[in-house]
N, C-alpha and C positions, 0 to 999 in steps of 0.2 A: 818340471818330470821333480825337482827336491821338495819343493811348497808344497806336492800335492803328496808327498810320502811324508813328510811331514803334521798335514791337516789332518792323513791316513794314519798316521799314529798316537795321535794327540784322542780319535774318535775308540778304536780301542784300548786305550788306556786310559776312557774316563772324564778324560780334561775337555770330551765336546761337546757339543745339545744332545746325545745318543747317549750318554754317559748313562748304568746301570747301578741299583742302591748294591752295594757290596756290602754281602752277609755274611756277617764273621761268628755264626753258630756252633751251639757245642756238636760235636761229631754226631750226625744221626746214626741212632742202635740200628737200623734197617740194613746200615752198610755195613759189610767188614774193612772196618778202614785197615787193619793189619794186615787185610791183604792187601788193599790199594796202595798201603807205602811199599811192604815190600813189590807189586808187579811194576808201579814207579820209578823204583831207584832199581830194580832188575833193569826195564828197559834204559834208565841212565848209563847204567852200567854196558848195556852191549854197545849203546850209542858211544861211551867214548872209547870201548876197546876196537872200535870198529878205526874209530877215529885218528887214535893216536897209535898204534900196533898192526891192523890187519889191510887198511889202504897204503899206508906206506908201507907195510910189506909186499901189498902188488895181493894178498892174499883175499881181499876185497876186489872186486872190481866198480861197483857201484854201489855207493853210497849215499843214503837220506834221513838225512835225522830228525825223529818224534820229539828231540827236547822242546818242550813246550807245549808240545801238541797229548801229551801224555796223561794226566789225570783225567783228560776229560774222556779221554777215548777209555782208558781203563773204567771207571766207572761207567760211560756204555755200554763196554764189551763184557760185565759184570750184572748188568740188567737183561741179558739175551742167556734164558733161562730156559725156554720152550725147548721140546728138541726137534721142532718143524721151523723156531726163529734160522734165520740166515740175513747175513748181516756181506755187503761190498763193499773194501776200502778201497785204499790207491797207494803208492808209492810211499804215506806217508805215513801204511799205520799198524807197525809192528804189535803198539801196546792193545789193539785192539784183538790181534789172535793171541799174544800172550795173557787177556782177561779170557779169552777162550777158550784155552789150558794148549795152546798148544805145548809141543815139546821144545823143550828152549834150545836143543842140541839141533832139531830140526829148524828152527828160526835162524838159527847162525849158520848152521852147515849150508844154507839155502843161500846167504849173503854169500859164502865162499865157493858157490859153486861145486857144491859136491855129490857125490851119488847120494841119495833120499832122498830126504828132505822134501819141499813142495814139488822140486821138477827133472831133478837130478840133474843139474846143470844146464837142462836145456832152457831156463829162462831166467832173468836178472833174479836176483836173492827178495825183493823190494815187491816185486809182483807173486802175490799170498794166492794160494787155496789152501782150505780146506774139509777133507770131508768128516762129518764127527758125526757117528750113527747115537752118540750118546748123549748130545745136545748138539747147539748153536753150530750151522757150517758156515765157514766163510766163501762163498762163490768166488772163481776164479776172476782175480784182477785182474787187468789191463793196464797197459802201457800210455794209453790214449786218454787224455782228458775228459771225459766226459765219458765216457764208454761204461762206466759201473752202473749208469743211472739208468735204462729201459729194464736188463735185466732184472736188476732188482725189481721191478716195478711190475715184471714178467711171475716174478717168483712170488712178489704179492699177489698178482691176479691165481694164480695156482691157488694159493692157500684158499681163494673165496671157491675155486675150482671144486676141489675136495670136499669143502662143507656143505656146499649146495646143491654140487650137482651128482658129487660122491655121498653125502652124507656120511663124509666121515667126521666126528666131533673129535678127535684127537688134533684138529689145528682148530677148534676153537679158538686157542690162547694166543696161537702164534703170529709170529710178523716179521716185516724185512726191512731192512735197512740197510739206509746206503752212505755211506761218508762222500766227503767230498768239500775238496778247500774254496774258495773266494773266488779263484780263480774261472771252477770248473763251472760256474753258475751262470756266463758267459756261451755254455756249450749247447750244440742241440739238444745232445742226448737227456740236459736238467730241464731244457723246456718239455722236450716229448714225454719226460717221464714224468711230470708236476701235470701234466695235460691229462695223461693214462691217470695215475692216482688219483687226482682230484672229482672227475668226471665216473669214473669205476667206484669211488667211495674207498677205496683199497685200505688194507690194514700195513701200510709202507711208512716208514718214517726217511724223511732227506737233514740229517746231520751230517752240518754246513762250519767246517771251521774254519774260521776269517782270521788269517794271522797279517792282514794288510798287503799281502805282493803277490801276485803268480809270477814267481823266477822273480824279476823287478819293475814288473808292471804294478801299481799300486794298483789295490783294488777300485776305486772311482773309476779306473779304464773298464771293470767288467762290469760295473752296475753303477748307474748314478747313485751317485754320493756314498757308494762305497758301503749299504745298507742292503743286501737282498730281503732279510726279514723286513724291513719296512719297505720296501719295496710291492711286497706280492701283502702287504695289508688290508689288502681288497681285491687279491684273489679269492672266489669264491670256495666253501666246502675246505678251506686248509688251516689248519689248526697251528699257529703263529708263538713258538718262542724265540727269544734271544736274550742273551746275559752275558755275565765272565766268565769263561772257563778255566781262571784262573785260580779262581775260588772254590772251594773246595767243596763245600756249606751249599754255595749257588747251583756251583756244574750239577751236586746230588740231588736238588731237589729239582734242577730241569729237567735232568735227564730222566729221573722217575715219574715226573710230571707226565712228559713227551711219549717213553712206552707207556704209559700208562694210558694216556687218550688212546694210540695206536689201538690197544691188549682192548680197550673198552669198547670196539668197533665203533669208535665216534669218528671215524675216519683219519684219512692221513693226515699229519705233522710236519711241519719244518721247525727247528730247533738251529739255532746260528747261534756258536760260540766264539768270542772272541779267544785268541789265545796268541801268544810270541813264540814267531818261528826265530828262536835259538842259533840257530845257525843258517849255512847257504840252504840255497835249494837242493842243492847238493853238494857234496863235499869240497869239488872243482870251483863250485863258487864261493868266492873270496868276498861279496856281498857289496863291494868298492859303492856301488850306487848309495848306500845307506848313509846317512852321515853319522858321526859320533854322539850325537845323543840321540838320533832313532836307535841305533844302538842300546845305548845305555838304559833308552824307556825299555826297553826291551827284556833286557837283562833285569828291571824291579819290577816285572810282573813274571818271574817264575815261578810258575804253581808251588817247585818243587821243596822253597823254603815256607811259603804259605801254611804248602800243605802239613809240614813238619810244625809250623805254630797252629795249625788246627787240632793238630794230634796231641804236641806234646806242651800242658801235662795234661790238658783234661781227659784224655786215654790211654798214652802210653808215656814210663819215665824216659828223660834222655838215654838213659842206660838200656831199655827195650826199641828208640829208635835206631841207636847206634847197634843194637845186637841184627836192627831187619836189615839194614844197609850191608853191614858185614855178612850176611848170608847168602842177599842178591849177589855180592860182587862174585863171592863163592862158587853161587851155580852159575853164574857166568864165563868165570875161568871155569869151572870141571866141563861146560856147555860146548867152551873153546874147542879141551882139551878130546872131548870126546867128538868134535864134529873135523878137529887136524887127524884127526886118526879115521876120518871116513876114503875110498877111496876117492879117486878120479872118476870121471865117470869114463863108460865105458862106450870108443868111439865105434863099438862093433854094434850099437845098439842104436845108432839117433837115427837110425830110419825105421825105427818099429813105432807102432801109435798111432802113425799119421791116419791111418782108419781104425774100425775095427777087428780085433783076433779074435777068431772063437772059445780059444782057449785062453784071455785072458779079457775078461768083463770090465770097462770099469768101473771103478768104487761107488758112482755119484753121477746121477746124470741118464736121464734115458728110460723108458717103459721096462727096459728089459734089465736094472737093477731092482724096478720092483713086482719080479716073476712074471712078468709079460711075455709065454711062450705064442709063436707062431704057428697058425694055423700048418698043416698040412695044404702041399700045392702041385701044380703041375705045371706044365710048359709045355702041356697039349692043348690047343684050344678045345674047347666042348662043340663039337658038330658045330653045321651049319644054319641061321636061321637069316632072321631078317637085317639088314645091313640097315648099321648106326653111324652117327656121326661121330667126330671126337667128341665133339662138345658133352654129347649123351652119355657116350663111352666114359669119360673122366668121371660126368656126375654121379654114375652107377657107381663105379667105384667107388668113391668116398662116400658114397649115400651108402652102400656095405658095409664099408669100413666102421663110419660110422654107428651103424646097427651092430655091428658084434665085436667094436671095440670101444666103453668109455672114455677111454682114455685121447682120443681121438678129438681134435679142437680145429675148429676152420674159421676162420676168418681175417679180415685186409678190408679196404675199402670198399664200398658198393657192394659185399659179398650176401645180404643177411636180404633182406625184404626184396632189393633189386634185381641179386640173383648175380650179382657180379655184371659187369661190363660185358662180356661178351657169354653173359647166360647162364656159362658153369655149372654154378651153384645154386641156381633156378630152382626153389623150393625145399632146399634145404631148412634153412629153420624153421621155419614152419611145419617140419617134420619133428624136426630135434630140439628145436626151443632156440631162445637169445642168449642160453649159457652158453652153449656148444658151438654154434654160429653167429659170429656177430660182424658188426663194422667197427671199425677203428677210427679214428682219430689220423686227418691226413697228414703222415707224418711215417716216410718207410723207416727212420731211424727206432722210430715205438713198434714199428710190426714188425722188423727181425726181431728189434732187444727185446720186445720181453717175449719174442717165441723162445727165443735161448734160456729167459728164466723159465719160462714154462716148462721146456725140455729137460730142464737141470730137477725142477723138479718132479720127474717125473711122466710128463705129461708128451702125446705127440702131436708138437701144433703142426697145421697148416696154413701157413699164412700165406698172404698171395699180393704180389707187386701188380700190379693193375696194366705199366707196359714198363719191358724191358730196361728201357733207358733212367724210369722211377726209383730202379735199385738205387742208382748213384748214391741217393745222401743215406745211403743205408751200407756201402760200400766198408767200415770202419767193422757195424758189429757182423756183416758176413763175415769178413775176414778173422774177425776174432772167433766166431764160433767153430768156422774151420780149423783152425790153429788147438784149439781148446784140446784136444784129446793129448796134442804132441807135445804140449807146452806145459802141461800138467802131470806129464809122465802115465798114463790113461788114470788116472785119480779121478777127471770130471770130462764127461761130453756131454753134445747136447744135440741126439738127434732130433731132425724136423724134417720137412718137405717143402720144401721154396717152391712156392709156384708162379714161373714169370712167362707171362703170355708175350709174344712181342713178332717183329714179324715183320713183313708188308701185306696188306689188305685190300687190293683193291687199287687202289693208290700208297704213296708214301709218307713219307715227311721226317724229320731229323729225330721225331720226337717222341712217334708212338711207333715205327718201324722198326726199329736198331735189333740185332741179334748179339752181333758181341758176346757171344758164347763161349770166344778164348777165354774171354777175362773170370770165368767163373771156371775154368780149365785150372785159371793159373794161381787156383786161390786155392793151397794143400787142404786138404780136411777133406772139401765138398769133392759129394759124387755129381757127376753132370750125366742127366736123363733126357735125349732132343727124342721122343718119339714121329717119325714121319705118317701115320694112321694109329684107326682107332684100336686095332687089335693089342699093337707096341704099347700102346699110351696105356691101356686096362692093366699087362702084364707090368711094365717099370712103373707103374703108380701103385701097384699093389703090394712089391719088392720095395718100395721107396718106402712105403707107411708101416711096415712090420717088419723094418731093418734094425739096425743101429748108427747109422751116421748121418749125418745130415746132406739133402739131397736135392740140389735144384733141377727143379722139371717145369722143361721150356716145353711151351705149345705154341709152335707157329699159327699165328693169328689167318694163316691163307689157307691152313691144311682143317679147320676146328667144325667148319662146313661145307671142307671139299670132296668131291663126286668119290674122287679117286680112292679118298682117302678113307670111305666109310669102310664096314666088316663089321660083318656076324658078330653079336656080344661072346668073346670067350668063355663068361663063364663067372662064375665066384671066387674058384680055388685055383683061376690060371696068373702066373706070374712068371715074368722072366728073371732071367738073374746077367748082373750086368756086366757089360763086356764083352759080350758074347751077339758080334754080328747076324744077318741074314743074306744072303744072297739073292739079289730079288730077282735076276735073269745071268743065264750060265754062257761062256765062252768059253774060247781058248785063244781071243789072239789079243785083248786090252781087258785092264781092269780099272774100270769106273767106282772110286771111294766117295762116300758122299755121307748125307745125313738133310735130317729135318724134309723142309719144301723142296725139294732139289731132288728128292729122289725121284718123284712122280718125271720129272724133266727128265733125269737122265733117262730111264726107264723109255718114255718114248723115243727120247733121241736115238736111243740102242737099237731100237726094234729093227730088226731082219738083220741083226750082224751078231759077228761073235762074239760076243763082251760080256766080261762079266760084271755088276751091278753090284757093289757092297753097298749095303745100309748098316751103319755104325751102331746107332741108334742109342748110344753110350760115347760120350767122347772122356768121358772121366768113371774108369778104365776106360781105353780103348781098344777092339781087341784085334793088336797088332798081327797074333798068329793066322789070325783070317788075309788079313790086310797082303800080309808077305807070302803067304802058301798062293793065294793067287794072283798076285802080280809075277814069282817065280817061276808060275806054269805059261802064262801072258806074253811076257815079259814087257809089256808096257806097264805106264800106271799115270790116269788122269785123274787128278783132285776135283769136286766142284762144290764149292760150299757159297751162302751168300752172305757171309761175311766181308772183311775186309784184306785185300790180298799181302797188306802186309804185316807180318806178324800172327795174319790171323792161322786157324788151328792147323789149315792144310799143309802150313808151311811145317808143324810140326811131323806130321805125317811123310810130307817128303821127305825131310833129313833123317828119317828111319830108313822109311825105302831105300833111300842113298848110298845110309851108312851101314845097310845089313843085306841087299841085294841090291848091289850097284852091278858085281860082276855077272847078273843075270835079266841085267838091261839087255832092250834093243834100241830104246828112246830113251830121250832123256823123260825127265818125272813132268807132266805137266800140272799146268793149276789153272782152271778157271774160276773166276770170285766177279766180288762187285770192285769197282777202282774204289782208291783211298778218297771216296768222296761223300759225306753223309748223307741218308739216305733219300731221294728225290721225292717231292711229292705229285707234281702232275703224272696221270699212266703213261705218258710220251717218255717225259726222260726217266720213270724209272723203270722202265721196259727194256731202257735204255743200258742201265746200268744191273739189274737184275740179269746171271745167266738164263737166257730163253735155252729154247730147245733147238733154231736155230743155228746158236751158238758152240752149246755141247756138240749137237751133231760134228760140226765145220772142223771143230777142235779134233773130237774120231779120228772122221776123215784126212785129219792132217797126222796123226800117230801112226795111223794105219797101214800110212802109204809111209813112213822115213824107213 
């Protein structure tokens, strides 16, 4: 390990085979070097204050020094001059934020977890966000390594969408920039975004800060030879630049070349700059894994003395340099005073902004912040007519919303020419074009991540995950999207409709037939719809497409063309509220609570009996009042669902009923579910696992006789 580290440091310090030329030119007149000097020294002053005072005093709980990364980041931030530029960094990106114009007291106060700032104390202070209507914004950063890449690709695709589909020339020069360390180039998100950007020729810059280590692991463990720029030299459609991020002239030249290439619409670019990490990965990291020689070599590459040598005396006198340093220190101390004067976060507010609140629109993200006003709707279906299946109902709803709302974009694997593996999107690309209905690369991380970026830019993305099980690679993006509104304290939100087909269909298997909808319910910030029939599918999908929250829209495969699920089309104005169940059968002796494909089985099992059958329709939120009212009246409760029993959503319902209606019960709360096994393939095994009409009826009889 030590030998790997020493070899890595030789490469980064210019002693190895990939050494870059040192450019010590006169200061570039196009760069405001005085401002650069101020911002770098301000960043240093904040790092030093945290390390020497605020962390020991326990006023800052998480601290990640940017020392060594700061010069190049400042140069990059100052190059983002278009109003629609956006950057997404990571936990070592505060210099970029300072260059974008973030208030210093916000930057420091957020690290201290005080009210206001990036999150009002909800998130760690190094996970930044900055909605900036006057200039470049910082998209909400994530605590997960590599999670920043695909949302930034989505922002880049939204830039192209505004230009090409909406004809908005205001986006002609805008670019999307993502920052990442050398460790992040091994992540799924990096490769997914790289594929998206190059295949779509997006205006996106990958900015890789290579300090040689991912915490303690050398960069040679992340990519062969430790040089992602060299390894991508044959990657089609990608402009690659690489150099020393500690040399002011070279770093400025490379940043200008990279951003200029992307602004000129010549395709995406990757800029790798080698920088030293002059402190540990975090404050707690003692860097015991580095030898004294490695540490000395890193400090020899400190960009701050190099910046001083570059500017003094060519542009600044020694006195002017010292004055800039003194001003930066003074401003840092002033920011500390202001930050410490801010109140602690209000515990009474911790439950707010999980979902959209009508009186508090987010600052950035979603179509509503761009002036979208949803058309009037009704929850009364329009007359009777030909019964259509759920496939046709969903397609017709998507088609209508695409027609009336130019911000709606439909995409996923095979949704275009093929029309989706379930035929739901058949014909939509032919009607609306490949800019609005399009196929994607085979990466669920990329599908959901780009949807996040597009939503942040004001579009209404409708990504499809082909089968429920395939959502697993996108779990991080799903989680980050759902928590975004809450963790940014309503500064950002990314409303979308994520369509997820799943469940059995004629046969089963562990890969295509899973439901596991409870996992989505357990992701804060997501609404979850599980329609059982064509009419409900129309109403819930329309509400989701016009709403201001991210929605999981679960389409059960068995119901897409099921005869029972067919209903007349309820009209283009039909919409259903979330959290409002439907009683499909009425009785006073037993309540059956169910959803999705189990509704028709429960109805059949309850035929001729005095049983309430309640179709929840949505699981987040779910209609507790309707369930409790029915249970208190019937005094018995049976829950039926297709998902596994242990920790299934039925357990939540049972717990609520036991907690709030226990004294009203004449029998134990019962559950009938799949056993705790993967979904079996052969129909004989499947029928033995999924609750059948006969088993539901037998359970009903048991409860009625109790």
